[in-house]
PASEBA-1860 file (N, C-alpha, C; in nm, 3 decimals):
! residues 275
1> MATQKDAA> 0.496/-0.256/-0.338/0.382/-0.170/-0.370/0.291/-0.243/-0.466 ~ 0.159/-0.206/-0.464/0.064/-0.268/-0.556/0.094/-0.224/-0.698 ~ 0.028/-0.288/-0.792/0.071/-0.268/-0.930/-0.044/-0.234/-1.021 ~ -0.062/-0.108/-1.056/-0.168/-0.063/-1.144/-0.112/0.032/-1.249 ~ -0.195/0.085/-1.338/-0.150/0.185/-1.435/-0.261/0.280/-1.474 ~ -0.226/0.380/-1.554/-0.319/0.489/-1.584/-0.447/0.438/-1.649 ~ -0.435/0.362/-1.752/-0.553/0.316/-1.825/-0.618/0.200/-1.752 ~ -0.746/0.212/-1.721/-0.816/0.105/-1.652/-0.848/-0.006/-1.749
9> ISGEIGGN> -0.839/-0.129/-1.701/-0.878/-0.243/-1.783/-1.025/-0.274/-1.758 ~ -1.083/-0.349/-1.848/-1.222/-0.386/-1.829/-1.231/-0.496/-1.725 ~ -1.348/-0.506/-1.661/-1.366/-0.610/-1.561/-1.454/-0.559/-1.449 ~ -1.483/-0.644/-1.352/-1.569/-0.610/-1.241/-1.501/-0.644/-1.112 ~ -1.519/-0.558/-1.012/-1.471/-0.582/-0.878/-1.590/-0.573/-0.784 ~ -1.629/-0.688/-0.729/-1.738/-0.690/-0.634/-1.869/-0.636/-0.689 ~ -1.893/-0.647/-0.819/-2.016/-0.597/-0.879/-1.990/-0.539/-1.015 ~ -2.052/-0.426/-1.044/-2.042/-0.368/-1.177/-1.939/-0.257/-1.189
17> ARSTQNTQ> -1.868/-0.224/-1.080/-1.772/-0.115/-1.085/-1.654/-0.153/-1.173 ~ -1.611/-0.060/-1.256/-1.497/-0.084/-1.344/-1.371/-0.106/-1.260 ~ -1.290/-0.202/-1.298/-1.167/-0.230/-1.224/-1.054/-0.140/-1.269 ~ -0.977/-0.090/-1.174/-0.855/-0.015/-1.206/-0.731/-0.099/-1.172 ~ -0.752/-0.226/-1.140/-0.640/-0.312/-1.102/-0.576/-0.375/-1.225 ~ -0.450/-0.342/-1.250/-0.380/-0.399/-1.363/-0.230/-0.392/-1.338 ~ -0.151/-0.419/-1.438/-0.010/-0.445/-1.416/0.080/-0.331/-1.463 ~ 0.062/-0.216/-1.406/0.148/-0.101/-1.434/0.295/-0.134/-1.410
25> YDAIGSKY> 0.320/-0.212/-1.305/0.458/-0.238/-1.264/0.526/-0.348/-1.343 ~ 0.453/-0.415/-1.430/0.520/-0.511/-1.517/0.626/-0.442/-1.601 ~ 0.600/-0.317/-1.639/0.696/-0.242/-1.721/0.811/-0.185/-1.638 ~ 0.789/-0.168/-1.508/0.891/-0.111/-1.420/0.980/-0.220/-1.363 ~ 0.918/-0.330/-1.320/0.993/-0.443/-1.267/1.079/-0.408/-1.147 ~ 1.194/-0.472/-1.137/1.282/-0.456/-1.022/1.338/-0.315/-1.010 ~ 1.325/-0.235/-1.117/1.367/-0.095/-1.111/1.295/-0.021/-1.000 ~ 1.176/-0.069/-0.966/1.099/-0.005/-0.861/1.176/0.000/-0.729
33> GDIKSKPA> 1.264/-0.094/-0.706/1.342/-0.096/-0.582/1.422/0.030/-0.560 ~ 1.449/0.106/-0.665/1.524/0.231/-0.651/1.454/0.331/-0.559 ~ 1.324/0.319/-0.545/1.251/0.416/-0.463/1.293/0.407/-0.317 ~ 1.339/0.290/-0.274/1.378/0.273/-0.135/1.499/0.358/-0.098 ~ 1.576/0.401/-0.197/1.694/0.484/-0.169/1.659/0.632/-0.158 ~ 1.536/0.668/-0.191/1.496/0.809/-0.191/1.450/0.851/-0.051 ~ 1.498/0.967/-0.003/1.461/1.012/0.132/1.310/1.023/0.153 ~ 1.234/1.045/0.047/1.089/1.059/0.061/1.027/0.939/0.131
41> VHPEPPSV> 1.086/0.821/0.115/1.028/0.700/0.175/1.106/0.651/0.296 ~ 1.212/0.719/0.337/1.292/0.673/0.451/1.212/0.668/0.583 ~ 1.116/0.758/0.606/1.036/0.745/0.728/0.937/0.628/0.727 ~ 0.920/0.566/0.613/0.817/0.463/0.602/0.846/0.338/0.686 ~ 0.963/0.272/0.672/0.986/0.151/0.752/0.975/0.172/0.903 ~ 1.037/0.277/0.962/1.021/0.292/1.106/0.877/0.320/1.147 ~ 0.801/0.389/1.063/0.660/0.415/1.093/0.581/0.285/1.092 ~ 0.609/0.198/0.996/0.541/0.069/0.986/0.576/-0.021/1.104
49> VAVLGDVQ> 0.704/-0.031/1.136/0.749/-0.118/1.245/0.685/-0.075/1.377 ~ 0.674/0.056/1.399/0.615/0.106/1.523/0.470/0.061/1.538 ~ 0.396/0.053/1.428/0.256/0.014/1.434/0.239/-0.138/1.436 ~ 0.327/-0.208/1.367/0.318/-0.355/1.365/0.331/-0.414/1.504 ~ 0.423/-0.359/1.584/0.446/-0.417/1.715/0.512/-0.553/1.706 ~ 0.480/-0.641/1.799/0.543/-0.773/1.806/0.474/-0.870/1.710 ~ 0.547/-0.917/1.610/0.493/-1.015/1.515/0.558/-1.152/1.534 ~ 0.631/-1.170/1.643/0.701/-1.296/1.669/0.605/-1.414/1.666
57> GKRCLDLA> 0.634/-1.512/1.580/0.556/-1.634/1.573/0.421/-1.621/1.505 ~ 0.393/-1.510/1.440/0.261/-1.488/1.382/0.257/-1.519/1.233 ~ 0.138/-1.558/1.186/0.115/-1.580/1.043/0.077/-1.447/0.980 ~ 0.147/-1.411/0.874/0.128/-1.278/0.815/0.093/-1.287/0.667 ~ 0.010/-1.193/0.623/-0.028/-1.180/0.483/0.016/-1.043/0.434 ~ 0.084/-1.039/0.320/0.128/-0.912/0.262/0.056/-0.894/0.128 ~ -0.041/-0.802/0.127/-0.120/-0.775/0.007/-0.049/-0.674/-0.081 ~ -0.043/-0.702/-0.211/0.031/-0.617/-0.304/0.175/-0.605/-0.260
65> CGLGFYSA> 0.240/-0.720/-0.251/0.374/-0.730/-0.190/0.484/-0.671/-0.275 ~ 0.459/-0.648/-0.405/0.563/-0.591/-0.491/0.689/-0.674/-0.493 ~ 0.802/-0.611/-0.467/0.932/-0.679/-0.469/0.961/-0.755/-0.341 ~ 0.867/-0.755/-0.246/0.881/-0.837/-0.126/0.955/-0.772/-0.011 ~ 0.977/-0.639/-0.018/1.054/-0.573/0.089/0.989/-0.593/0.226 ~ 0.860/-0.565/0.236/0.794/-0.577/0.367/0.766/-0.723/0.404 ~ 0.747/-0.808/0.305/0.734/-0.951/0.335/0.859/-1.001/0.406 ~ 0.974/-0.965/0.350/1.102/-1.006/0.410/1.123/-0.940/0.546
73> LLVKLGAA> 1.080/-0.815/0.560/1.093/-0.746/0.688/1.012/-0.818/0.796 ~ 0.891/-0.864/0.762/0.809/-0.936/0.858/0.880/-1.063/0.905 ~ 0.946/-1.132/0.813/1.023/-1.251/0.850/1.136/-1.213/0.945 ~ 1.206/-1.105/0.912/1.317/-1.060/0.997/1.270/-1.020/1.136 ~ 1.146/-0.973/1.144/1.090/-0.934/1.274/1.039/-1.053/1.354 ~ 1.047/-1.173/1.295/1.013/-1.293/1.369/0.885/-1.362/1.331 ~ 0.820/-1.322/1.221/0.696/-1.388/1.179/0.720/-1.536/1.152 ~ 0.624/-1.619/1.188/0.638/-1.763/1.163/0.628/-1.795/1.015
81> SVHGYDIS> 0.543/-1.721/0.945/0.528/-1.739/0.800/0.472/-1.611/0.740 ~ 0.505/-1.588/0.613/0.455/-1.471/0.543/0.415/-1.513/0.402 ~ 0.294/-1.479/0.362/0.246/-1.505/0.227/0.225/-1.371/0.159 ~ 0.299/-1.348/0.050/0.288/-1.224/-0.025/0.220/-1.246/-0.159 ~ 0.124/-1.159/-0.192/0.052/-1.167/-0.319/0.061/-1.035/-0.392 ~ 0.077/-1.041/-0.524/0.077/-0.921/-0.607/0.018/-0.955/-0.743 ~ -0.045/-0.856/-0.805/-0.108/-0.878/-0.935/-0.006/-0.891/-1.048 ~ 0.114/-0.837/-1.027/0.215/-0.835/-1.133/0.305/-0.959/-1.127
89> STMVEAAR> 0.304/-1.037/-1.232/0.390/-1.155/-1.239/0.537/-1.114/-1.240 ~ 0.567/-0.999/-1.300/0.705/-0.951/-1.304/0.756/-0.920/-1.164 ~ 0.673/-0.855/-1.084/0.713/-0.822/-0.948/0.726/-0.947/-0.861 ~ 0.634/-1.040/-0.876/0.641/-1.163/-0.797/0.766/-1.242/-0.832 ~ 0.797/-1.249/-0.961/0.919/-1.319/-1.003/1.043/-1.253/-0.942 ~ 1.046/-1.120/-0.941/1.159/-1.048/-0.882/1.167/-1.072/-0.732 ~ 1.051/-1.077/-0.665/1.050/-1.102/-0.521/1.103/-1.242/-0.490 ~ 1.063/-1.340/-0.569/1.113/-1.477/-0.548/1.264/-1.485/-0.568
97> KAYPSSSL> 1.313/-1.407/-0.663/1.457/-1.406/-0.689/1.533/-1.338/-0.577 ~ 1.477/-1.229/-0.525/1.544/-1.155/-0.419/1.541/-1.229/-0.286 ~ 1.432/-1.304/-0.262/1.415/-1.375/-0.136/1.378/-1.520/-0.165 ~ 1.475/-1.601/-0.209/1.446/-1.739/-0.251/1.401/-1.827/-0.135 ~ 1.312/-1.919/-0.167/1.259/-2.011/-0.066/1.368/-2.101/-0.008 ~ 1.477/-2.119/-0.080/1.586/-2.202/-0.030/1.649/-2.142/0.095 ~ 1.648/-2.010/0.105/1.705/-1.944/0.223/1.598/-1.892/0.319 ~ 1.476/-1.872/0.267/1.365/-1.824/0.351/1.243/-1.913/0.327
105> PNLHFEIA> 1.244/-2.035/0.382/1.137/-2.132/0.353/1.000/-2.090/0.406 ~ 0.995/-1.997/0.499/0.865/-1.953/0.553/0.812/-1.828/0.485 ~ 0.872/-1.792/0.369/0.829/-1.677/0.291/0.782/-1.725/0.154 ~ 0.658/-1.691/0.118/0.598/-1.742/-0.004/0.538/-1.627/-0.086 ~ 0.559/-1.630/-0.217/0.506/-1.528/-0.306/0.420/-1.593/-0.414 ~ 0.303/-1.532/-0.439/0.213/-1.582/-0.542/0.150/-1.465/-0.616 ~ 0.101/-1.493/-0.738/0.035/-1.392/-0.820/-0.115/-1.392/-0.788 ~ -0.169/-1.275/-0.756/-0.313/-1.262/-0.734/-0.351/-1.115/-0.733
113> DCSAPENL> -0.469/-1.086/-0.785/-0.527/-0.953/-0.776/-0.595/-0.942/-0.640 ~ -0.535/-0.866/-0.550/-0.583/-0.859/-0.412/-0.703/-0.766/-0.394 ~ -0.750/-0.706/-0.501/-0.857/-0.607/-0.489/-0.994/-0.668/-0.462 ~ -1.007/-0.800/-0.471/-1.134/-0.866/-0.440/-1.104/-0.992/-0.359 ~ -1.177/-1.016/-0.251/-1.145/-1.128/-0.162/-1.149/-1.265/-0.228 ~ -1.235/-1.280/-0.329/-1.246/-1.411/-0.394/-1.122/-1.448/-0.476 ~ -1.033/-1.353/-0.498/-0.913/-1.381/-0.577/-0.802/-1.446/-0.497 ~ -0.815/-1.448/-0.364/-0.715/-1.512/-0.280/-0.765/-1.648/-0.235
121> PEGKPFDV> -0.676/-1.746/-0.218/-0.721/-1.880/-0.176/-0.780/-1.877/-0.036 ~ -0.884/-1.957/-0.015/-0.943/-1.967/0.117/-0.852/-2.047/0.208 ~ -0.853/-2.013/0.335/-0.769/-2.083/0.431/-0.781/-2.019/0.568 ~ -0.695/-2.061/0.656/-0.693/-2.008/0.793/-0.662/-1.859/0.790 ~ -0.738/-1.777/0.863/-0.711/-1.633/0.864/-0.574/-1.602/0.926 ~ -0.525/-1.483/0.898/-0.390/-1.444/0.939/-0.393/-1.357/1.064 ~ -0.286/-1.366/1.143/-0.272/-1.283/1.262/-0.245/-1.138/1.226 ~ -0.172/-1.119/1.116/-0.136/-0.985/1.071/-0.160/-0.977/0.920
129> VFAGWFLN> -0.229/-0.872/0.877/-0.242/-0.842/0.735/-0.175/-0.707/0.711 ~ -0.079/-0.705/0.621/-0.009/-0.582/0.586/-0.040/-0.547/0.441 ~ -0.054/-0.418/0.413/-0.077/-0.374/0.275/-0.005/-0.242/0.254 ~ 0.113/-0.249/0.195/0.191/-0.130/0.167/0.164/-0.081/0.026 ~ 0.107/0.037/0.013/0.079/0.096/-0.118/-0.010/0.004/-0.203 ~ -0.124/-0.024/-0.148/-0.224/-0.110/-0.211/-0.357/-0.035/-0.226 ~ -0.407/0.020/-0.115/-0.537/0.084/-0.114/-0.543/0.207/-0.204 ~ -0.430/0.271/-0.226/-0.426/0.392/-0.307/-0.440/0.367/-0.458
137> YAGTEKEL> -0.456/0.240/-0.496/-0.481/0.209/-0.636/-0.628/0.182/-0.664 ~ -0.712/0.196/-0.562/-0.856/0.189/-0.584/-0.900/0.316/-0.652 ~ -0.971/0.303/-0.763/-1.018/0.419/-0.836/-1.164/0.451/-0.814 ~ -1.233/0.364/-0.736/-1.373/0.386/-0.703/-1.394/0.354/-0.556 ~ -1.502/0.404/-0.501/-1.533/0.371/-0.362/-1.568/0.223/-0.348 ~ -1.636/0.170/-0.447/-1.672/0.028/-0.442/-1.547/-0.059/-0.443 ~ -1.449/-0.019/-0.521/-1.324/-0.095/-0.527/-1.247/-0.084/-0.396 ~ -1.245/0.034/-0.335/-1.178/0.049/-0.206/-1.246/-0.036/-0.099
145> TSMFRTIA> -1.379/-0.038/-0.101/-1.452/-0.124/-0.007/-1.418/-0.270/-0.029 ~ -1.406/-0.311/-0.155/-1.370/-0.449/-0.186/-1.231/-0.483/-0.133 ~ -1.137/-0.389/-0.144/-1.003/-0.411/-0.089/-1.008/-0.430/0.062 ~ -1.089/-0.347/0.128/-1.102/-0.362/0.273/-1.169/-0.495/0.308 ~ -1.257/-0.542/0.223/-1.319/-0.673/0.247/-1.215/-0.785/0.235 ~ -1.122/-0.770/0.140/-1.012/-0.867/0.130/-0.935/-0.872/0.260 ~ -0.909/-0.755/0.316/-0.836/-0.747/0.443/-0.917/-0.812/0.555 ~ -1.043/-0.772/0.569/-1.126/-0.821/0.678/-1.147/-0.972/0.673
153> QNLAVGGK> -1.167/-1.026/0.554/-1.196/-1.168/0.542/-1.073/-1.255/0.562 ~ -0.955/-1.195/0.557/-0.833/-1.272/0.578/-0.767/-1.245/0.713 ~ -0.833/-1.165/0.796/-0.777/-1.127/0.926/-0.849/-1.201/1.038 ~ -0.770/-1.269/1.122/-0.826/-1.343/1.234/-0.883/-1.248/1.338 ~ -0.982/-1.294/1.412/-1.035/-1.215/1.523/-0.922/-1.188/1.621 ~ -0.904/-1.062/1.656/-0.793/-1.024/1.741/-0.668/-0.988/1.664 ~ -0.670/-1.012/1.533/-0.555/-0.982/1.449/-0.547/-0.835/1.414 ~ -0.433/-0.796/1.357/-0.408/-0.655/1.327/-0.382/-0.634/1.179
161> FVGVTTNV> -0.444/-0.528/1.126/-0.414/-0.482/0.992/-0.331/-0.355/1.000 ~ -0.224/-0.348/0.919/-0.142/-0.228/0.907/-0.126/-0.198/0.759 ~ -0.150/-0.073/0.721/-0.139/-0.035/0.582/-0.066/0.096/0.563 ~ -0.010/0.113/0.445/0.053/0.239/0.405/-0.017/0.285/0.278 ~ -0.060/0.411/0.278/-0.127/0.465/0.161/-0.089/0.612/0.144 ~ -0.148/0.677/0.047/-0.117/0.817/0.022/-0.164/0.905/0.138 ~ -0.106/1.024/0.149/-0.140/1.119/0.255/-0.288/1.157/0.246 ~ -0.365/1.123/0.349/-0.510/1.143/0.343/-0.553/1.278/0.401
169> TDPWVKED> -0.460/1.355/0.456/-0.496/1.481/0.522/-0.418/1.600/0.469 ~ -0.352/1.587/0.355/-0.268/1.694/0.300/-0.354/1.815/0.263 ~ -0.338/1.930/0.332/-0.419/2.047/0.299/-0.382/2.110/0.164 ~ -0.266/2.073/0.110/-0.220/2.124/-0.018/-0.221/2.014/-0.124 ~ -0.316/1.921/-0.110/-0.318/1.801/-0.193/-0.326/1.833/-0.343 ~ -0.384/1.946/-0.379/-0.401/1.980/-0.520/-0.277/2.046/-0.580 ~ -0.173/2.065/-0.500/-0.049/2.126/-0.547/0.055/2.019/-0.579 ~ 0.125/2.036/-0.691/0.232/1.943/-0.728/0.346/1.949/-0.626
177> KKDFYGIE> 0.423/1.842/-0.621/0.549/1.840/-0.545/0.664/1.831/-0.644 ~ 0.756/1.925/-0.639/0.870/1.927/-0.730/0.998/1.895/-0.654 ~ 1.074/1.798/-0.706/1.202/1.759/-0.646/1.187/1.746/-0.495 ~ 1.095/1.662/-0.454/1.056/1.647/-0.315/1.122/1.522/-0.257 ~ 1.240/1.539/-0.198/1.311/1.429/-0.133/1.329/1.309/-0.226 ~ 1.359/1.338/-0.351/1.390/1.233/-0.446/1.275/1.186/-0.533 ~ 1.158/1.246/-0.515/1.044/1.212/-0.600/0.975/1.340/-0.644 ~ 0.883/1.326/-0.740/0.796/1.436/-0.778/0.654/1.383/-0.789
185> VEVLEKEY> 0.557/1.469/-0.760/0.417/1.432/-0.770/0.346/1.535/-0.856 ~ 0.288/1.489/-0.966/0.211/1.575/-1.056/0.063/1.542/-1.039 ~ -0.017/1.642/-1.008/-0.161/1.621/-0.993/-0.225/1.614/-1.131 ~ -0.283/1.500/-1.164/-0.347/1.480/-1.293/-0.492/1.526/-1.294 ~ -0.562/1.501/-1.184/-0.702/1.542/-1.169/-0.719/1.602/-1.030 ~ -0.740/1.733/-1.023/-0.752/1.800/-0.894/-0.886/1.777/-0.827 ~ -0.985/1.741/-0.906/-1.120/1.714/-0.852/-1.162/1.576/-0.902 ~ -1.100/1.472/-0.847/-1.130/1.338/-0.896/-1.267/1.294/-0.845
193> VAPDTGRQ> -1.352/1.255/-0.938/-1.488/1.212/-0.907/-1.496/1.060/-0.924 ~ -1.539/0.991/-0.819/-1.554/0.846/-0.827/-1.662/0.811/-0.928 ~ -1.630/0.729/-1.029/-1.729/0.698/-1.132/-1.848/0.617/-1.082 ~ -1.834/0.553/-0.966/-1.944/0.471/-0.916/-2.042/0.552/-0.831 ~ -1.993/0.655/-0.761/-2.081/0.732/-0.673/-2.107/0.874/-0.722 ~ -2.021/0.923/-0.813/-2.035/1.059/-0.860/-1.990/1.163/-0.760 ~ -1.921/1.119/-0.653/-1.874/1.211/-0.551/-1.728/1.249/-0.576 ~ -1.695/1.374/-0.545/-1.557/1.419/-0.552/-1.488/1.372/-0.425
201> IGIKARVT> -1.388/1.284/-0.439/-1.332/1.217/-0.321/-1.182/1.237/-0.303 ~ -1.117/1.310/-0.393/-0.975/1.332/-0.378/-0.912/1.373/-0.509 ~ -0.791/1.325/-0.534/-0.720/1.357/-0.657/-0.666/1.230/-0.721 ~ -0.626/1.244/-0.846/-0.546/1.142/-0.913/-0.411/1.206/-0.944 ~ -0.303/1.132/-0.920/-0.170/1.191/-0.934/-0.073/1.094/-1.000 ~ 0.035/1.150/-1.052/0.144/1.071/-1.110/0.271/1.094/-1.027 ~ 0.326/0.986/-0.976/0.449/0.992/-0.897/0.567/0.956/-0.988 ~ 0.669/1.039/-0.987/0.791/1.012/-1.062/0.907/0.996/-0.965
209> VLSEPPFS> 0.975/0.884/-0.975/1.094/0.858/-0.893/1.214/0.910/-0.969 ~ 1.290/0.999/-0.906/1.401/1.066/-0.974/1.528/0.981/-0.969 ~ 1.517/0.864/-1.029/1.632/0.774/-1.042/1.691/0.794/-1.181 ~ 1.783/0.708/-1.221/1.845/0.720/-1.353/1.829/0.588/-1.428 ~ 1.737/0.579/-1.526/1.644/0.685/-1.566/1.524/0.693/-1.471 ~ 1.450/0.804/-1.473/1.331/0.816/-1.389/1.222/0.719/-1.434 ~ 1.132/0.687/-1.344/1.013/0.610/-1.380/0.894/0.664/-1.303 ~ 0.775/0.639/-1.357/0.654/0.698/-1.299/0.544/0.594/-1.284
217> FDVFQFRS> 0.452/0.623/-1.192/0.332/0.541/-1.176/0.221/0.632/-1.123 ~ 0.097/0.591/-1.147/-0.018/0.673/-1.110/-0.088/0.617/-0.987 ~ -0.140/0.707/-0.904/-0.210/0.668/-0.782/-0.333/0.756/-0.764 ~ -0.421/0.712/-0.675/-0.535/0.792/-0.632/-0.509/0.835/-0.488 ~ -0.541/0.959/-0.457/-0.521/1.011/-0.322/-0.656/1.057/-0.270 ~ -0.724/0.967/-0.197/-0.855/0.996/-0.142/-0.843/1.061/-0.004 ~ -0.947/1.128/0.039/-0.950/1.189/0.171/-0.973/1.083/0.279 ~ -0.940/1.117/0.402/-0.947/1.021/0.513/-1.089/0.969/0.533
225> EVYERCAQ> -1.190/1.056/0.520/-1.327/1.011/0.545/-1.375/0.909/0.442 ~ -1.316/0.912/0.322/-1.350/0.812/0.220/-1.300/0.675/0.264 ~ -1.176/0.671/0.310/-1.121/0.546/0.363/-1.204/0.494/0.480 ~ -1.237/0.583/0.571/-1.310/0.541/0.691/-1.448/0.487/0.655 ~ -1.514/0.552/0.562/-1.647/0.507/0.519/-1.641/0.371/0.452 ~ -1.545/0.352/0.362/-1.534/0.225/0.290/-1.489/0.112/0.383 ~ -1.399/0.142/0.477/-1.355/0.042/0.573/-1.471/-0.003/0.661 ~ -1.551/0.093/0.706/-1.665/0.060/0.792/-1.765/-0.028/0.718
233> EAGLEIRW> -1.785/0.000/0.590/-1.877/-0.083/0.511/-1.827/-0.227/0.501 ~ -1.695/-0.244/0.505/-1.635/-0.378/0.498/-1.621/-0.442/0.636 ~ -1.663/-0.370/0.740/-1.659/-0.427/0.875/-1.535/-0.394/0.954 ~ -1.459/-0.294/0.912/-1.337/-0.255/0.983/-1.347/-0.110/1.030 ~ -1.295/-0.085/1.149/-1.283/0.051/1.199/-1.134/0.085/1.200 ~ -1.096/0.183/1.122/-0.954/0.215/1.108/-0.918/0.340/1.188 ~ -0.790/0.352/1.217/-0.738/0.475/1.276/-0.605/0.508/1.212 ~ -0.572/0.635/1.217/-0.452/0.685/1.151/-0.342/0.702/1.254
241> REHVLPDD> -0.222/0.654/1.221/-0.111/0.654/1.316/-0.006/0.760/1.280 ~ 0.076/0.792/1.378/0.177/0.895/1.362/0.295/0.847/1.277 ~ 0.363/0.943/1.214/0.486/0.912/1.141/0.603/0.901/1.239 ~ 0.699/0.817/1.205/0.821/0.802/1.284/0.939/0.832/1.192 ~ 1.018/0.930/1.226/1.132/0.968/1.143/1.250/0.875/1.170 ~ 1.335/0.855/1.070/1.456/0.773/1.091/1.540/0.828/1.207 ~ 1.595/0.739/1.286/1.674/0.779/1.402/1.819/0.801/1.360 ~ 1.844/0.913/1.295/1.980/0.947/1.254/1.999/1.098/1.266
249> ERRESGYW> 2.113/1.147/1.218/2.148/1.287/1.237/2.052/1.384/1.168 ~ 1.972/1.335/1.073/1.879/1.424/1.004/1.762/1.467/1.091 ~ 1.733/1.390/1.195/1.614/1.416/1.275/1.618/1.553/1.343 ~ 1.732/1.595/1.392/1.742/1.721/1.466/1.794/1.837/1.382 ~ 1.820/1.815/1.256/1.885/1.918/1.175/1.787/2.004/1.096 ~ 1.659/1.975/1.104/1.560/2.046/1.025/1.542/1.987/0.885 ~ 1.614/1.878/0.859/1.609/1.815/0.727/1.466/1.776/0.688 ~ 1.386/1.729/0.783/1.254/1.676/0.753/1.143/1.780/0.761
257> DEWLRRPT> 1.176/1.906/0.783/1.071/2.007/0.804/0.972/2.013/0.689 ~ 1.020/2.019/0.567/0.931/2.027/0.451/0.855/1.896/0.432 ~ 0.920/1.786/0.458/0.853/1.656/0.448/0.738/1.647/0.546 ~ 0.759/1.693/0.670/0.655/1.688/0.772/0.537/1.780/0.738 ~ 0.560/1.881/0.658/0.452/1.968/0.613/0.360/1.894/0.518 ~ 0.418/1.804/0.435/0.340/1.726/0.340/0.397/1.584/0.332 ~ 0.375/1.503/0.436/0.427/1.367/0.434/0.383/1.291/0.308 ~ 0.467/1.198/0.263/0.436/1.124/0.141/0.343/1.005/0.164
265> FSVIEAIH> 0.308/0.979/0.289/0.221/0.863/0.314/0.144/0.882/0.445 ~ 0.042/0.797/0.462/-0.031/0.782/0.587/-0.026/0.636/0.627 ~ -0.026/0.609/0.756/-0.025/0.472/0.808/-0.160/0.443/0.873 ~ -0.219/0.331/0.836/-0.350/0.288/0.885/-0.334/0.168/0.977 ~ -0.419/0.161/1.079/-0.424/0.043/1.164/-0.570/0.005/1.187 ~ -0.595/-0.125/1.196/-0.727/-0.174/1.234/-0.711/-0.304/1.308 ~ -0.794/-0.325/1.408/-0.796/-0.451/1.483/-0.928/-0.522/1.453 ~ -0.920/-0.650/1.421/-1.041/-0.728/1.393/-1.101/-0.776/1.525
273> RSQ> -1.217/-0.721/1.559/-1.288/-0.762/1.681/-1.414/-0.837/1.643 ~ -1.446/-0.939/1.720/-1.567/-1.018/1.691/-1.691/-0.931/1.709 ~ -1.793/-0.960/1.630/-1.917/-0.881/1.634/-2.000/-0.916/1.756
END
């Protein structure tokens, strides 16, 4: 997951917009991996794999790679190479430790703020760009557009972008989630107004992972049309994909009924087509 925190740092992203990109996860570190054990995120990997499709032999970029879970998954799915970038040096160090180059020579991790395209090294575009929990740390529309530009400028013509972000269509978005499949969500701002446009575009929330001890991080939950507008400005046309539940005994037992009422994420797809 990408790495930000409540207090915005000073700086500019693609102009004069204040940056919200910083190192919230430096304080959490490898503890963040505990979230993978929570049922709230169990539908995430099968949903991602379904949209990724065949990555055999492809060059892949993982933006806001965090601890490297999806970077390693791309390798396991047959990617020829995977380059993962994250703003947090703590997370990158943990990813390198978990997936050492000695055993996975085609997997590379580096420190970079992925929120602006100029922060990544120039080179050959990638066949697949993945961004798990990255776009939801944009605190302004300008910043979200800049993130989409990072994606577009690093994606080869004919290549595919797949992303995971907060639920963009939740009709109860302004309501907290209590003890929700191993996590909790507290709404901090029910009418979040983008400081660059002055438009009300969603909410700001705090996610708490109910591990021992618990830990929390803050996210922005924008509406779907905000994503679509910012993606289009960056030259991408996105579409929203269906969730895929884990293929186990929970699927038919009604276990996921409440989760399906308010899924914890949305999956985005975009194909880079020549103009």
